[in-house]
C-alpha positions in Angstrom: 14.6 -48.4 19.4 17.2 -47.1 17.1 20.4 -48.9 16.4 23.6 -47.0 15.8 26.0 -48.5 13.4 29.8 -48.3 14.0 32.2 -47.7 11.1 34.3 -50.7 11.9 33.1 -54.2 11.0 33.7 -57.1 13.3 36.4 -59.6 12.6 34.8 -62.9 11.5 34.7 -65.3 14.4 35.8 -68.8 13.5 33.4 -71.3 15.0 35.6 -74.4 14.4 33.6 -77.6 14.7 30.7 -75.7 16.4 29.8 -74.4 12.9 28.7 -78.0 12.1 25.9 -77.8 14.6 22.4 -76.4 14.2 21.8 -77.0 17.9 24.5 -77.2 20.6 23.7 -77.2 24.3 25.6 -77.8 27.5 23.3 -80.0 29.5 20.1 -80.9 27.7 18.4 -80.4 24.2 14.6 -80.5 24.4 12.5 -80.4 21.3 8.7 -80.2 21.6 7.4 -80.2 18.0 8.0 -80.9 14.3 11.4 -79.2 14.2 13.8 -79.9 11.3 17.5 -79.3 12.0 19.8 -79.2 8.9 23.1 -79.8 10.8 24.2 -81.8 13.8 22.4 -81.7 17.2 24.7 -82.0 20.2 25.1 -81.7 23.9 28.2 -81.8 26.1 29.1 -82.2 28.8 25.5 -83.3 29.3 24.0 -86.2 27.4 20.2 -85.6 27.3 18.6 -85.1 24.0 14.8 -85.5 23.9 12.1 -84.9 21.3 13.8 -86.4 18.2 11.4 -87.7 16.9 9.1 -85.8 16.4 12.0 -83.5 15.5 14.2 -84.5 12.6 17.9 -84.1 11.9 18.5 -84.0 8.2 21.5 -86.0 6.8 24.4 -85.6 6.9 23.6 -84.2 10.3 23.5 -86.6 13.3 22.8 -86.5 17.0 25.8 -86.2 19.3 24.9 -86.9 22.9 27.8 -86.3 25.2 30.4 -87.6 22.8 33.9 -86.3 21.8 32.6 -84.4 18.8 30.0 -82.5 20.9 32.6 -81.7 23.5 35.1 -80.4 20.9 32.3 -78.2 19.4 31.6 -76.8 22.9 35.3 -76.0 23.3 35.3 -74.3 19.9 32.2 -72.4 20.7 33.7 -71.1 24.0 36.8 -69.9 22.0 34.5 -68.2 19.5 32.4 -66.5 22.2 35.5 -65.2 24.0 36.8 -63.8 20.7 33.5 -62.2 19.8 33.0 -60.8 23.3 36.3 -59.0 23.0 35.3 -57.1 19.9 33.7 -53.7 19.8 30.0 -53.9 18.6 29.1 -53.0 15.1 25.6 -52.2 16.1 24.4 -50.9 19.4 20.7 -51.1 20.2 19.1 -48.8 22.8 15.5 -48.7 24.0 13.3 -50.8 26.1 12.3 -53.3 24.9 14.6 -54.3 22.0 12.7 -55.8 19.1 14.7 -57.8 16.5 11.8 -59.5 14.8 11.4 -58.9 11.1 14.9 -57.5 10.7 17.6 -58.9 8.4 20.8 -58.9 10.4 24.1 -58.7 8.5 27.2 -60.4 9.9 28.6 -58.4 12.9 28.5 -57.9 16.6 25.2 -56.6 18.0 25.0 -55.1 21.5 21.8 -55.0 23.5 21.6 -53.5 27.0 21.1 -56.1 29.7 18.3 -54.0 31.3 16.2 -54.1 28.1 13.8 -57.0 28.0 13.6 -58.8 24.7 10.1 -58.8 23.5 8.8 -61.9 21.6 9.4 -61.4 18.0 6.2 -61.0 16.0 8.0 -62.3 13.0 11.4 -64.0 12.8 14.5 -62.1 12.3 16.9 -63.3 9.6 20.6 -63.6 9.7 22.0 -62.9 6.2 23.7 -66.1 5.0 27.4 -66.2 4.6 29.6 -69.1 3.7 31.1 -68.9 7.2 28.8 -68.0 10.2 30.1 -64.7 11.4 27.6 -62.9 13.6 26.8 -62.9 17.3 24.7 -60.9 19.7 25.7 -60.0 23.3 24.2 -58.2 26.2 26.0 -55.3 27.7 26.4 -55.0 31.4 25.9 -51.6 33.0 
């Protein structure tokens, strides 16, 4: 698998209130272990959040189960996704499977072919921290 890097850099995608969430789901959040989340945990329009405890949400993060704040974050996330999906990718991966484990990913739009299965990462990949989250990955349809 060799990524190709584009010369243009993606425009930062504003996450709005979704940026305040470490976990944000549409129907259910399920945790099965000693997970620690450093931001809010939310679900909307669903309301099921299970596994906290043993999981922990560190202050000032809180749990938002089907409330107005989680719904607004979902709306902001949809807007951010649509904006990111309309951008040309900065990095295009080819190959089968695509392995992202162990890589440090800089902010940008990463494109992975839909047909390429994602192999389990032998080591976690790292998104390079920025003051504002600005990266996304998307699968390309053939």
